N, C-alpha and C positions, 0 to 999 in steps of 0.2 A: 571514376570511381562507382561502385555500386551504392543506391541510395538505403537509407536506413528509414524504417517506421517505425514512429511511436504512436500506438492508440492511445486516448487520454493524455495528450499530451499539452493540453491545456490544464489540466487536472494537476492535483497535488504532487504525486509522484512523479506521474508523466513529466511534467513542467522540468521538475529537478533532473530527469533522466537527458531531457533536452540540453537544459544549460551545464551538464557535466558533459556532455557530447560536446557542445561550444567551446569550452575550456579545453578538449583534447583538438581542437583544429577542425571538429567537423559541423558541417552545415548542412550538406545532400539529404537531409530529413526533410518527412513526409509526414505531419502533425495530421491525424485523425481525431476529432472533435467535434464537438458540437458547440459554436460560440453564437450565434445568431440572438441579439437582445441581450447576452450576459456581457455587461459591460467589465463586471470585474475581469472574467477570462480575456477581454481585448486587451484591459492593460497590462496581462500579464506575459498574453505573448509579443508585445512591441517589445519586450525585454528579451527576446530569445530568438536567435540567427537560426533561421530556417528555411527548408525550398517553396513549400507549399504548405497549408491546409485547408484540408476537404472533410464532410460529414460522414458519420457512421453510416448511413445509407447509401451516400457514394460512393463510398469505399467499397461495401461489401458489393454493391451492385457491377463495379467493374474491377473487383480485385483481380480478373485474370488480365490487366494490362498493366500487374505492378509484380513483373518477373526479373527487372532488372534490380530486384531486390538484395542486399546480404544479411540483414537483420532485422527482425519484428519484436519490439520491445511491449509486447500487451499488455497494457496496464490500464486501458479502458475496459469500465463497468461501472454498472449499479453497483453501489456500494451500501445502498440503504439498509439494513439490517433489521427493520422494522417495517419492511416491504413484504407485506406476506402476499402478494399477486403473484402464483406459481407461473402462470403464463409470460407475465411479462419476464420475470426475472429469469426463467428458462431461455425464452428467445433471448433478451440481451447480456447473459451472461456464459449460456453454455453454448447455444446454437450459433452466436456469431464468433467467441471463440473458436468453436470445432470448424467452422468455415474458414479462419484464418490459420489453424494448425493444419488442415488438411492442403491449404493450398502452399505452407510451409515446406509441407513435406514432398510435395508435388513438384516443387521448385526449388528445392535444395536451398532453402533459407532455413537461418539459423531464428530460431522460436525461443522467447524468453516471456514466461507468462507469471502473469501477480496473481497468486494463490492468497490463501489466509489460513492465519491458525484459527480461525473458526471452524474449520473442519473438525479441530477437535473436541469439539462441546466441551461439558466441563471437566475434561481430562480426566477420567476416571480411570483409565487405564495409560495415563501417561502421554508425552508428546513428543512420542517418536513416528518417522515417516512409515510408519505400519499401519496395515488395514484394520487391524484389532484396537489402535487408539482412534478412529477415526467415528464420532458420534456426532454429526452436525446437529445443531438445534432448531436451527429456521432457512428458510429457503433461499436466501443469500447463501449460509455455509451450504447446502444440499450443491447448488448451482456449481460453487469455485469445487467441491469434490469430484462432480461428475468430470469435468476438466481434468482433474489430478487423476481420475480414475481411465479415461481413456488414454492420458498420456503413458499411464503404467501399461495398457495394454501394449501400444504402441512400442513402446521400449523392450517389450520382448523379442521383439525381431530386429535385425540388425539394418539402421538405417545412417544414411552420409552425414544430414543435416543436425545440428543441436536441437535438442526438445529438451527446455527446462524449465521446471514449476518452483516459483518461491514463495514459499509462505509465511507472508508478512505476519507478524506480531504486532504489537501495539506500537505503531511508525507516529510520532510526533515528529514538529517541525515546521518552517516557513515553505511556501506558503498554503494556508488551508481557507482561505478568503471564499472557496465556490462549494465547501463541502455541507454549511448549514449544520443540523444537528447531530452532524455525522464528523465532525470534525472531533480533534484529540479533546481532552481532558483539559490541557493548559490553556489550550485556544479560548475556551470556554471560559477558564479563571481570568484569563486576561480581559477580556469585554468584563467579565463584572466586575473586576477590581479597577476597572477606568470607569465604569458607568455608576456604578453602587456601591463601591468600597468595601465589597463583601463577597467573600466566594464559597461558595456552596459545596457540601459533600454530604454525599448519603450517610445515615447510620450505619454504623458497620463497617465504615470503610477501613478503619484500620486491618479490618479482614480479608478486603476484596483487593488482590495483589496480583499485576501483570506482568507479562516481560515487554517492558515499555523499551524503545528502541530510535534512538535519532536518525533522521533521515540522513546525515552523511555516512552512517551507519550503513544503511540500506545499500546506498550508493555505492560504498566500497565494495560489497556484496555484489552487488549488479556486476561492477567495471570486471570484477575478479573471475566473473563467469563469461564473462565478455570477451576476457582476454586469452581464458582457458578452459576451451571447448566442452566443460563437461555438461552431459545430460542425466536427466534424473530429477527426484523429487526431494528439494532442500528445505528445511524450517529456515528462515529469515529472522532470526532472533539473538540476544545477547544471553540466553541461557540464564540471566540473573531476576529476579523478583522485587519489585518493590510497590508498596500500596497507595492507595490513593490519599492516604491521610497524610505520607510522608509526603507527596507530593503537595498538598496543602501547606505543611509546616514549609517545606522550600520556600515556597513561592511568598508567604509572609516573613521569610526573613531576606527575600530578595525586597519585599514591597514592607514595611515593618507595618506601616500604618493600615493596612488589610486586615478586615476582618475575617472570621472564618466561621461559618454558622451549618449547624449540621442540620437535614432536614432527613422526612422521611424516605422511606426507600419505596419507588412506586411499584402498586400490584401488578401494571400491565408490564413490568420488565420481569420479573420473577421466572416464569418458564423458560426465557429466552435466554437469561444473564450467563455471562460467563465472570465468576467469582475470581478465578485463577488461571495464568497461563504462563507456563515456564517452555521455552524449547529447549528441547534436546539437541543441541549443536555439533553430538559429535561426528556427523555423517559430514557436517558441513568442514570440519574442520579436518577430517580425513581426506579430503581432496588438495589440501597445502594452504586454504586459506588460513591467513596468522595475523590478520589485522585485530589491533584491541578496539574495545567499543569504548564509543563517549559514557563518562560517567553520569550516571543519571543527573547530580548535580549542573552539571557542566553543561548536560545537553538543555536541560530546562533554561538556566542562564542564558545559553545561546540560541534560543528559539525568542525568548525575553526581550532580549536584544534585539532582534530581525522585527518583532513585532513593533516595538517601542520606534525603532527606523522608520516602518509605515506609518505608523500613527502620526508623526513628526511629520512626514514629507506628504500625506494625503491631503 
């Protein structure tokens, strides 16, 4: 059996991809991630069934040795939207992805790439998988868009392997222990309510609306494309929007003793902040994908339950 590669396999979405593959009887998995000195990542991969884990630099250096591979789930990247180091972000997100993409093309390996809804910026022209909608606000979004543009160019030719980009919208779910400040708002809410009994939202949060998608739904989308070898660029969102204020209210309903505090909106975020996202899912469903999405209320409840279990067992 050919191996499967999951980059970022000790991270949030990557580790969930590995777990999903494990549940489907697959363990010939090469995880690409840097875990040295990261206790939380060590704990996480101890729960996974895989063949080997190697660092990013070693993988890239010896990438030509990994030809006996059927699929690469390229989930690894620097996801810090507040990192403005152009050289670092382009090397880690674009050049790294480019090398893996061309390796996949040269060796007939199916390639599934984690892109981002950040490529749409403020969504002035909508959230369709079209060039006129793509207006990135930061270097992270630009680095993701550059890979998508390369994929779009490649797909103009006839290719034998799958080349797929999934533009993740606001994904939340367990485990996000490694993501720091870039973890989802529910994760930060949970830590706040446990530590100080108060969750904090920005003023105007009733107007800040996002397409929040639960991790299980992302896995359903990935699994669908893994089984049905479509190529292209597809939004991975629900097509529905919910506000951060609603998230806070749902959280308070689940934890009645918690307080909600409204805090000033930080000036440093204004230029780069996406106030609204809503995936156009028409292209996704046009492929035959038919799974229903987890409701916002149920997704948050499930996530908090997972965090409670982790909190209890830690």
